[in-house]
N, C-alpha and C positions, 0 to 999 in steps of 0.2 A: 545515537539511538540504539536502544536494545529492544529485543522481542523475547519475552519470557527468559530474561537473564542472559541472552545470547547477544553479543555485540554485533550490530549490523554495519554501522558506519559512523564516521564522525567528520565534522567540518572544523578546521582550525586554520586561521589566517587565510581564509578563502580557498583552501585546498581540502579535497575530500579524500578520506582514507577508508577503504573497505576492509572489513575484518572477515569477510567471506567472499566467495566468488561472486563477482558483480552480476553475472547472468543468473546465478542461482538466487540471488537476493531479489532481482527484478525491482530494485528500488533505487531512488536517487534522492539527494537532499538539495534543496535550494539554498541560496546564500542567506535567506532569512531564517533558515533552520527547519523549514517545512519538509516533511518526509512524504514522498510519493511512491506508491506501490503500483506497478504496472501489472495488468492481467491478474487481478485479485482472484484467489481461489480459497476454498474452505480452510486449507492448511495455513493460510496467512492469519487466521484467527489467533488471538492471544493478547497478552498485556504488553503494550509498547510504552517505553519510558524514554523521555527526552531529558537530558541534563545539560544545563547551560552554565558556563563559567564566565566570569569577568576576565578581562585581559591579564589581571594580576594572578589569576588562578583560583580565586575565591569563588565558591558556589554562589550562583545568582538565582537559579530556579531549577526545580525538578518537578516533572509532571508525568503522571501515569494516565494512559488512555487504553481502554479495552476495545479491541476490534473484534466483532463477531460477524463472520461471513456465513450467510445462510443460503440455502437453495442448492440446486443441482446444476452442473454444467450442461449446456445444450450439446447434443451430439448430432452431427450431420449424418444422414443416411443417403448414400449415393451409390448407384451402380457403377458409374464412371468416376474415377478418383477426383477429377477436377470440375466436373459439371456443376456441382452445387455452388461453386463460387462465381458463377456467371451472373447471378441475380444480385441486384443492389440490396443492401441491408438497410432497413429503416433507421432513422436517427434514434439512438437510445435515450430514454428518459431517466435521469438520475435524481434521486431524492434522498434526503438525509434527515434523521431525527436524533437529537441529542438528549439523553436522559441520564442523570446521575453520573456524569463523566464518562458515559458510554455513548458512542455514536453508532447508529444503525444506518447503513447505506444500502439503497435498493437501486438496481439497474434493471429496467424492463424495456422491451421492444413491443410496440403495438403493431399488429399486422392486420 
């Protein structure tokens, strides 16, 4: 997997190799090749490319996906450092829309 021409990680023979710090990447890959990004932020926006090879090393498939992260991060305002974490957070609602090889993902919480 690449993001804007920067190698993120690869999976080969069931083993994952990271080309950047794993914590910085905030991503992982599943055995089926699916890339998961944790705690998505605006800076994760960009062109992602997955390249798949056959066992003999021949190119099997290559696909580009544009990820656009919109919106602002929520900021907690608390007088006491930990008091704002005592309330339960409602279940987030995730929705996605795919148009012209671009996926738009929206996460919202209704209160």
